[in-house]
N, C-alpha and C positions, 0 to 999 in steps of 0.2 A: 548496491542497489542501484538500478537504472531509473531514468526517467519514465513516467508511464507512456504507454503508446496505445492508440493515438492521443495526443494533446492538441487541442482540446478534444474531449470525448463525449459521446452520446450514444446510448447509455452506458456502454461497458468500456473498460480499459484493462491493459495487461502491464504488470510490473515484474521485471525479472530481477533475480537476485541470486547471490551466492554466499556461502558460508566458509570460513576457515576451517571450522569443526562442527560436527553434528551438534544439535542442541534444540531447545524449545524456542520457538520463534513466535513473537507477537506482532501482528500487523493491525494498526489502528489508523482510522480515518478521522479526521478533526474538521470541524467547520471553522469559520472564521472567529468564533468567539471561544474556540478551545474546547468545544463539547465534542466528546467522541461520539461519532454518528455511525460507527461499524468497527467491530473488532473481531479478529481471528486468532486462535492459539493452535499451533500445529508443531509437529516435530520435523525439523529440517536436517537434511544430510550435508555432510562434507562436501564442497564444490558447488558446482551448478546445481540449482534446484528448478522444479517445475515452476513456471511463472504463477504469480498470484493473479487471478482474475477478478476484478471488482465490478460489480453492477450498481450503478448509481441511479437506477430508474425511479426510486422513491425518493431521491434528493431533489432539491430546487437547483436551478442554475446557479453557478458562482465558483468562487475559489475555495479549494479544500487542501488540506495538508495530509500526507500519508507518512507513517513512521513504521520502521521495523526495528525491533529490539531482539538481539539474540546474543547469548554468551557475553554480556556486559557491553556490547557494541549497540549504538543507537545512530539511526540515519533518519532524516527527515527531508521530504521534498514536497514541492507544491504542485497541484494539478488543477485543471479548470474543466468543469462540467458545463456544456452548452446544450440546452433543449430547444 
């Protein structure tokens, strides 16, 4: 999973990722209190996948964390939204 681009973003950002094997992918965005503010579940393919586009226009400015879970692997990164 790559760092989101652009960072900081307003209001949308893109996150690139790849998988070792195809499977169910869960993408979540958390606020600073650990609450899930966005969630998507989709089927990923082996190798490079289409980037995830996240639109934060309904969120307030601040720091958020995004996480991808797939095939027993989990990765979390930080992103900043500026309005």
